[in-house]
C-alpha positions in Angstrom: 4.0 -32.0 21.5 7.3 -30.5 19.2 8.4 -27.1 19.0 6.6 -26.6 15.9 3.2 -27.4 16.8 3.3 -25.4 20.3 4.2 -22.5 18.0 1.3 -22.9 15.6 -0.5 -22.9 18.8 0.7 -20.1 20.1 0.4 -18.4 16.3 -3.3 -19.1 16.2 -3.8 -17.6 19.3 -2.2 -14.3 18.1 -4.5 -14.2 15.2 -7.6 -15.1 17.9 -6.0 -11.9 20.6 -6.2 -9.8 16.4 -9.3 -10.4 16.0 -11.0 -9.5 19.8 -9.1 -6.1 19.5 -10.9 -5.5 16.3 -14.5 -6.1 17.6 -13.3 -4.4 21.4 -12.3 -1.0 19.1 -14.5 -0.9 15.6 -13.4 1.2 13.3 -14.6 3.0 9.8 -15.0 0.3 7.9 -12.3 1.1 5.1 -9.9 1.4 8.0 -10.5 -1.4 9.0 -9.8 -3.2 6.1 -6.1 -1.7 5.8 -5.3 -2.0 9.7 -6.5 -5.4 9.3 -4.7 -6.7 5.5 -1.6 -5.0 7.0 -1.8 -6.9 10.7 -2.7 -10.2 9.0 0.0 -9.5 6.6 2.2 -9.6 9.3 1.2 -12.0 11.6 1.1 -14.5 8.6 4.6 -13.5 7.7 5.7 -14.6 11.1 4.3 -17.9 10.7 7.2 -20.2 9.7 9.4 -18.2 11.7 9.9 -21.0 14.5 12.3 -22.9 11.2 15.1 -20.9 11.8 15.2 -21.0 15.5 18.7 -22.7 16.5 18.6 -22.1 19.6 16.6 -20.8 23.1 17.5 -17.5 22.3 16.0 -17.2 18.6 12.9 -18.9 20.1 12.6 -16.3 22.7 13.2 -13.6 19.7 10.5 -15.4 17.2 8.0 -15.9 20.4 8.4 -12.7 21.7 8.1 -11.2 18.5 4.5 -12.9 18.0 3.5 -11.3 21.0 4.5 -7.7 20.8 2.7 -8.1 17.5 -0.2 -8.4 19.7 -0.1 -6.6 22.0 1.2 -3.7 19.8 -2.1 -3.7 17.2 -3.9 -3.5 20.5 -2.7 -0.3 21.7 -2.8 0.9 18.6 -6.7 0.0 17.6 -7.2 1.9 21.2 -5.3 4.8 20.6 -7.7 5.1 17.5 -10.6 4.0 18.9 -10.4 6.5 21.1 -9.1 9.3 18.9 -12.4 9.0 17.4 -14.6 9.0 20.4 -13.0 10.2 24.0 -12.4 14.3 24.1 -9.4 15.1 24.9 -5.8 17.2 22.9 -6.3 16.8 19.4 -5.4 13.5 18.0 -1.7 13.1 16.0 -0.7 11.8 13.0 0.1 7.7 14.3 3.0 5.8 12.5 1.2 2.1 12.0 4.8 1.3 10.4 7.5 2.7 8.1 5.1 3.5 5.0 2.1 3.6 6.7 0.4 6.7 8.8 -3.2 7.8 9.7 -4.8 10.1 11.5 -8.2 10.6 12.7 -9.4 14.5 14.1 -11.9 13.8 17.0 -15.3 14.5 15.7 -17.2 12.6 18.0 -19.7 15.3 18.4 -19.5 16.0 14.2 -21.1 14.6 11.5 -19.2 15.3 8.1 -15.7 14.8 9.9 -12.8 13.2 8.3 -9.9 11.1 8.6 -6.5 11.0 6.9 -4.2 8.1 5.6 -0.7 8.3 4.3 1.3 5.2 2.3 4.1 5.2 0.7 4.4 4.2 -2.9 8.1 3.5 -2.8 10.6 6.0 -4.5 9.8 9.4 -2.8 5.9 8.7 -3.7 3.5 8.9 -1.2 -0.3 8.4 -1.8 -2.8 10.6 1.0 -6.2 9.6 1.4 -9.1 12.4 2.8 -12.2 10.2 4.1 -15.3 11.8 4.7 -18.6 11.5 3.9 -20.5 12.9 1.0 -23.9 13.1 0.8 -26.1 11.2 -2.1 -28.8 11.8 -4.7 -31.4 10.0 -2.3 -30.4 12.6 0.7 -28.5 9.5 2.7 -24.9 10.1 3.8 -22.3 7.6 1.9 -18.3 7.3 2.2 -16.3 9.3 -0.3 -12.4 9.0 -0.9 -10.2 11.7 -2.1 -6.9 10.2 -3.3 -3.6 12.1 -4.0 -0.6 11.2 -5.4 2.4 13.3 -4.1 6.3 13.1 -5.0 9.1 14.4 -2.2 11.9 16.0 -4.1 14.8 17.6 -2.1 12.3 20.1 0.5 9.8 20.1 -2.0 6.4 17.7 -2.1 4.7 18.2 -5.7 1.3 18.2 -5.1 -1.5 17.3 -8.0 -3.4 20.8 -8.9 -6.6 19.2 -7.3 -4.7 19.6 -4.1 -3.2 23.0 -4.4 -6.6 25.3 -3.3 -7.1 22.8 0.4 -5.0 24.4 2.2 -6.4 22.6 5.4 -5.5 19.2 3.5 -2.4 20.1 2.5 -1.5 20.8 6.4 -2.7 17.5 7.1 -0.2 16.1 4.3 2.9 18.6 5.8 2.5 17.2 9.1 1.9 13.1 8.3 5.2 14.0 6.1 6.9 15.4 9.2 6.1 12.5 11.3 7.5 9.6 8.4 9.9 11.4 7.4 11.2 13.7 10.6 11.4 16.4 7.4 10.0 20.1 6.5 8.2 19.5 3.0 6.9 22.4 1.0 3.7 22.2 -0.7 4.0 22.8 -4.7 2.7 22.0 -7.6 4.4 21.3 -11.0 3.2 24.7 -12.4 4.8 25.8 -9.2 8.0 24.2 -9.8 7.8 25.9 -13.7 7.3 29.3 -13.1 10.2 28.9 -10.2 12.9 27.4 -12.7 11.7 30.0 -15.0 12.2 33.3 -12.6 15.4 31.7 -11.6 16.4 31.7 -15.4 15.4 35.5 -16.2 16.4 36.8 -12.4 19.4 39.2 -13.1 22.4 38.3 -11.1 22.6 40.3 -8.1 25.3 43.3 -8.1 28.5 43.5 -6.7 29.9 46.2 -5.5 34.2 46.8 -5.5 35.7 47.9 -2.8 
């Protein structure tokens, strides 16, 4: 059996590890689907990495990178599962990668709790998602999703008007961006920015005293 065949077996074994992790640590359906899409893209992207290996060090880098994917995914799912079901300190935002973060507030004892997802759209644009539940006309609880497109500029995060009155959600967004960008952003609507710009135009200059 040559190296490519052995690597293919390892690659398939990592897929099996991912599947067993999904079974062991179930999460809300929408979040599970997003995580599965992310991890399977990462897994598939490593399928042909063996082709660029020229020496033993390259081989170690490729195989260890593949096995680390399985290990890190297991740790992530386990942490998120614990966030949902185990009593302890309030769970933090958790970074999945450079453009994907999740927060699952502890709600084992709460029926209508929410969880939050933050994903980069590129060019300083992010999508903030609030996953919750709503009661249908038949009286049953169904999954409900609110999505908000936000844009970063300087120290400001421009939010849509629908998010302006949701202080709790803005707080979640603030801390999610703090994790992903390592900066503090002030939440402002387009209307806020227009008002601030108008005030800066009509505000008289400061008086200067001559000594």
